[in-house]
C-alpha positions in Angstrom: 89.8 -221.7 92.3 89.6 -223.1 89.1 92.1 -226.4 88.0 92.2 -227.9 85.1 94.4 -230.9 83.2 93.3 -232.6 80.0 95.1 -233.5 76.3 93.6 -233.8 72.6 95.6 -235.5 69.8 94.7 -233.6 66.9 93.0 -235.7 63.6 91.4 -233.5 60.6 89.8 -236.7 60.4 87.4 -239.5 62.0 88.1 -241.8 58.9 91.6 -243.9 59.8 92.5 -244.1 56.4 92.0 -240.4 55.6 96.1 -239.2 54.5 94.9 -236.5 56.6 97.0 -233.6 54.0 96.1 -231.0 55.7 96.5 -231.3 59.3 100.3 -229.2 59.2 98.2 -226.6 58.0 95.6 -227.1 60.9 98.5 -227.2 63.7 100.0 -224.2 62.5 95.9 -222.6 63.0 96.5 -224.6 66.3 100.4 -222.7 66.9 98.7 -219.6 66.3 95.8 -219.5 68.5 98.2 -221.3 72.2 101.0 -218.5 70.9 97.8 -215.8 71.3 96.6 -216.7 74.7 99.7 -215.8 76.4 98.4 -218.1 79.5 101.6 -218.7 82.4 100.2 -222.1 82.7 100.5 -225.7 80.2 99.9 -225.1 76.4 102.1 -227.2 74.4 101.3 -228.5 70.7 104.0 -230.5 69.6 104.6 -233.5 67.4 105.0 -237.3 68.8 105.6 -239.6 66.6 103.7 -238.1 63.5 101.5 -237.4 65.9 99.9 -233.7 66.7 98.4 -233.4 70.2 97.9 -230.9 72.5 98.5 -230.0 77.0 97.4 -227.9 78.8 97.1 -227.7 82.7 96.9 -224.5 85.1 95.5 -223.5 88.6 94.5 -220.5 89.2 92.2 -218.3 91.6 89.3 -217.8 89.4 88.1 -218.5 85.8 89.9 -216.7 83.7 92.1 -216.4 80.4 92.5 -218.9 78.9 89.5 -220.3 77.9 90.5 -223.3 77.7 86.7 -224.0 77.3 86.8 -222.7 74.0 90.1 -223.9 72.8 88.7 -227.5 72.8 85.4 -225.9 70.8 87.6 -224.5 68.2 89.9 -227.5 67.8 87.5 -229.5 67.6 85.5 -227.5 64.6 89.1 -227.1 62.5 90.0 -231.1 63.2 86.4 -232.9 64.0 88.6 -236.4 63.9 89.8 -235.2 67.3 90.0 -236.8 70.0 90.3 -236.0 74.0 89.3 -234.7 77.4 89.9 -231.8 79.7 89.7 -232.6 84.0 88.0 -229.5 85.5 87.6 -228.5 88.7 86.1 -225.3 89.7 84.9 -224.4 92.9 82.7 -221.5 92.3 80.8 -223.3 89.6 77.4 -223.1 90.9 76.1 -225.8 90.0 79.3 -228.4 90.1 81.6 -227.4 92.4 82.1 -229.8 94.3 83.0 -232.5 91.5 85.2 -232.4 88.6 84.5 -232.3 85.2 84.7 -233.8 82.5 84.9 -232.2 78.6 84.3 -235.6 76.7 85.9 -234.2 72.9 85.0 -236.9 70.4 83.3 -236.8 66.3 84.2 -232.7 66.3 81.2 -232.7 70.1 81.5 -231.7 73.0 80.3 -233.2 76.1 80.4 -232.9 79.4 80.1 -235.2 82.3 81.3 -236.2 86.0 84.6 -237.9 87.3 82.8 -240.8 89.4 86.4 -241.2 90.4 87.2 -237.8 91.8 84.1 -236.7 92.9 82.7 -235.6 95.1 85.4 -233.7 96.0 84.7 -233.9 99.4 84.9 -236.5 100.5 86.4 -238.3 98.3 89.9 -236.6 97.7 89.7 -233.6 100.9 88.4 -233.7 104.3 85.3 -232.1 105.5 
């Protein structure tokens, strides 16, 4: 089972005073990339209150398409001011099968962590 839930605030730069003139082009390119993933799961990119946000969510039998971690890596590369979180539960992961993992996107870099509030999954969220 592969379950994921995440969000990204898309920003061109980490500078708060940046006018982000290139942001609409970045969002247009991301919109094409999201459309190409052709997923039956949640892949939503929209502007809200003048800022673009990407939301993802899904639950499949195995880790497969869409490759949401690759999508986060792409956003990190093209919009390094972006930030967000991706929670993943992959019971087939040999090293983290009983954990909810968190991928953190900040300043153009992804880092991987264990979600302490939901891990270990047994007994935190399920009985043995």
